[in-house]
Every structure is written in structure tokens, then in C-alpha cells.
Steps between C-alpha positions, in 0.01 A plus 500: 500500500232766456509462122444125531202549732344759269532261206335227708213736586443583135504132406244424773280784378519356148439143626198594713333708233156359402612519136822309568443224241419748224790730592738205514390379157551849355843524661606159366381597153695828520816316607462255212461784251796678656707180474420466130591865444827451689592199284427696182705799619790273600504340156474837327777644720756252365447627144435866575862609460515353149173667400609839634834481318316445171223754559687772688742768384743458790802269502405341833169330572491650850513852351202426276315357800581808709366724223165318535485525880278814510236323289532175696430677826214700347345166399571364850337808651184464289465128583545555874278807508201309366554157653710536816335595831666660801596265782275542801431358845298588808750711693258635764504181719879531538493861619436401862815285500854632560579500127618803307271594216791539262581131547147413390528732201840355408352150516246595235762672285738204524233286337589678177825301499307173472215620281487310170416832328865592557637166382359432154763710316765356733494166317566676171791705629693228688609284202537805278726683749737206541534459122516870406688654794741239641730477190555878492459630856550192717284283723462756789365760256241249372387423856477871583300566183249225586461644851466852359229393253311317776513808727377717211194275475439549874551874453228496237268325747574755774417782259173329405412463870544876541279574200227257617494669840465841336222371273300403808484871583424662167419402145730777374807293594434280197708757317813358672493151340394655169800736503733221612399286200493780243816682614760268333312514169468878531877532545567283197236621253431849633839620625706279265712374792673163457385354830652161416846652464479658848387166640799329338740751656353447846528124450867532406567712810332236715693210345825696545429536876428873505422579865280800416248272327487269803461788744227670294307174469522426874382852589207474260404153628511610865296814419219296341512256792448780752224662292318165506543493878355849536200412286435183701511699822260759358258230382513329839431833671196557277368152584547557872318833474208321335520705182215425264573317178311762306750764605793314355324366195699505178220679319196690620364703211581763242324807636466678162268217385243601762381784275377241247240361737403133472735440205794631703404279796492193278841587351644537849355162598642337188847640572481384860401151389790477254760630745380289793461178302836319472388316187369803308787721608756243385329453165456867416817654646742220412354441154479876440867559578608198296290581193587871494873429541485242218319745275758773563771243431333418167485869415858590589666177385408451132689169469330338798391132473131592540461687172765344276279232350253614231582865579339450841168656395280254687693505828534878480125554463430240770735659752370845413141398574600315814700802623221748454219272620676296770274592792179458303611169347597354839218647710235474227477125540427558872249777429231347723681205659744730684195610702377141548595483870261784584272518196190407706558808714565715195180380331289567811603866524410807301834502324453474125676220311492728195699766690747229600546405132551865402757550775695191395501611137619850597775357721626258235488771234691739730773240538513464122530878466790513748690229313431677169640825643806309621551359150495853358866521607618247238243647259667843522836328450375335181505145638126446447237671288285743698211416267539130588511587869175699490336229290607231747354700789154537347507146359561366852245709692248448221449158335738298721347618828157451339575130435646448847207667677241306300650162569572568869125462548535122456770455765319375811781332695593600855816710520695525826667842484724417797638184345863518391682409183535670165441174315202402710211379283234501772209724406565475128268306275603327181283721280652815646849372430404429139331840466804678643723328245256585220490861618877516489569325171203549265509885496877486449475249215227708333709818515805308383310379191394857423858614547629237253228564241463879512796635696562669834279805453189296418556266797560788742201693363278196541606463866440870562156518332369178659650598835339845496163351402502252790639759743229757426237223519636367831198630693270283290701179500563533873123522546460194279756315712308600813166378359653171390644448847162570663350210302768266638542664842354225717670224301836676538444572869433130557838428343666766717376322813637161390839547664 
């Protein structure tokens, strides 16, 4: 009875919201997209067993599928981490009623069972399980496997809820999702552990009704459920105590940057903006993880589909540049527009736009340096040329950042940093999109031509020499960028206000 009344209250809150029509339209659109995805997964599920038998090394399709489970749930974790939000409601009004708080917390947690984020893989597994499991293990085993997979999806969501709650306290907890994503690949490539084989063994134990697997899973599920409860209680206590938002902010500042004066302050502000903007955070973090993982896959898997055609020179150079310069390439197009919401206030203060440009260039170059240092691992293992790696670094922070910074001057569209969506085109002008593509492809094509005509050493040397020249001259071309922006400042600011 209580659960029904709580659902009615939430529906009334949704119905009486001033933005009801817009929220309803968004919800209908999401359900339509989810329906299309469900139909595609259902169709694919009927043929998945045949595909796995051809592609896999195991005799049974279910064993091949089980060997892929760690990677499936890593992908599920990444998708939910960036797009799924924690369920919430106003609990304070119910505290004066004779209702146990745990019942309110359980109501929120039970919503995970109906969340479509935990259902999209379900449509893939249902037809596949009946075709791949029933002939060998029986119908009850197929039903149990479907239930087990569904509960694993919910388990993933409970773990993400815990991480999101920790992130609201400290930026340092971002290391948890990073480790969770990297750990399976570290076991496989670093420790040479066949993670898929262990997953297959656990799957066989489950399908053969091994009670230890069931008990261990139930204990783990209950533990995460209670941890979510504890975190909800703690968050409610903080709200009742009137704790300031600033005290539980996910990021305040990096104190060591204070010694760099104004430049350090601007870098701190840029990091805050990226981490507090859902759109920028999704673009940089999600794209960064995806691109770096793909690049490592290209390095450690020589027969991968990315580099098989035409020796993969073009795609290899392209991914190398995008890896090293990811932050600058993404944020460079928003060089001034990311400040458009408060640019009038910035322009009316003593803060120097030139110092802001220097700080952004230093931050983007620091990111490029960190990625280059990370790529030294495969360089020491002989997977990539160290000379190429150094050349890529200077080529990115030199001529490529130069082109991006110069052309960012012309972008005068309003950019809402608190808008959501990785593939959101608001705040991007057509010319900036074209320039970004030119920045990505033209330098790569030019180096590729040199590589074909004169060989690797000439191409790498060209990147290094040109990169060093532009890097050492960065002070001058940053000043030129600043002067060019001053000539267009009022025209751009007029565009920033047109939101």
C-alpha cells in the first residue's frame, strides 16, 4: 500500500512540474528509442548463438558468451556511469509520518528493478539463453541464467550508485571507476591471466546448480544493497543538518596550483568547469577512456580490424594524434564559448584574457604530456616507436593546437555548460566543425604523404621539428590569438548573449 502511494506521489510531482510537457516529450522520445533498441537486440539475440559458435573457440555458444561477460559488464558500467542518474525523491516531508526510513530507502532502490538501464541487455539475453542453454542444461537453467544476468545488471547499477555518492564528496574517488574499467584489461594484458576462461568456469558452475555460486552472489547483492542504504541515510542526515553544497562538492581545487598565481587560478577554474559540466565531463572522460583503450588495443593486437587495411598508417596516425591531443581538440573549439554564460563578468574584471589563454594551453599540454608518459609503457615494450611518440607530442601541442586556438576566435555561439548530452550540437558553429575536421585530417594526411614518399624517419623528424618550432613560439602565437580576439570581442560577446 505504501509503495503504491509513493509511486502516486512521484507521478503527481512529475505531472505538476512547470516543465511537464517538455519532460513528457523527452520521456516519450526515450521510450521510443529504447523500444527500437529492444527490437534490434531481440532480433540479434536469435542469431547470436550461431555467430558465437563460428567466432568462438568453445564448443558451446553459452561458454563463448560467458567468456565475454567481463567486457559486457565493463561496457554496461561505462554507459550507466555517464548517462544514468541516481534515483531521488524528497524524503524530508515523510519523516514526520510513522514510516521507517529504510522503507523509503528501499522504495528508491527497488526502482532499479524497473529502470530501463537494467533492461536493454535483457532483450538480447532472453532469446539467446533459450536457444543456447535449453538444449544442453534444460529450461529451468535457462530461466535461472536470465534472472542471474538481470540481477547482475542491477548489481552494476548499485555499484555505480555507491561510486556517484562517493564522487559527491571528493574528486579523488574518480580513481574507482577508472580502476574498475582498466582492471580486466590489466589482468589480461599485464598479468597474462585468461579472464574469459575463469568466467566460463563460473558460468558452468552456475548452470550446474552449484550452491556456493548462488550463496556468494546473494551475499554480495545484499551487501551492496545495505551500503546504498547507509549512503542514503548519510546524505539525508547531511541535508537535515543544512550542510553547505560547497563542502560536499566533487571538486574544489588543486592546492599546488596556487603557487602559480593567476595561471594556477585559471587552471583550477577550467578543471572545475569541466568536472561540474555534465556535457564536457561526458565528452572528455568518456571519449578519453574509449580512445585510449582503442589505441592500446591497436598496439597490442596487430591483426585488429582498424589497421589491417593499407597497413593502417592513416588510422594509426589519426588515433595517435587524437590520443595525445584529446582534451585540447575537444575543449579548443569551446575556447571562448565555454565562458559565454559569464563572459560579460569576466570582461568587466581585471582578469586577463591572455592569462586565460595561457592557462588553457598549459592545461591541455599537461594532459598531452600525461598521455604521452602513459604510452611510454608500450614504447618500452617495443609496441610503438619512442621517436614517433615524442614527435606526436610536440606535433599536437605545436601546430595542431595553434590551428585550433586560431580558429576558436570565430566561434561566437552561446554554449550552455550545464546542458547534457555527448552528441549535443548546441554551441557549435558550422565553421568550427569544419575546422576541427581539417585540424584532425589535414596534418595526418600531410605526414602520411611524407611517410610514403620519404619513409618513417623523415615523417617523424618533420613532426618533431615543426612541433618544437610552434611549441617554443607558443608565447607569440598565443599573443596573436589574443589580439585577434580583441578585434572581434564585442561581436563575439553579442553572439554569446543570443541564447
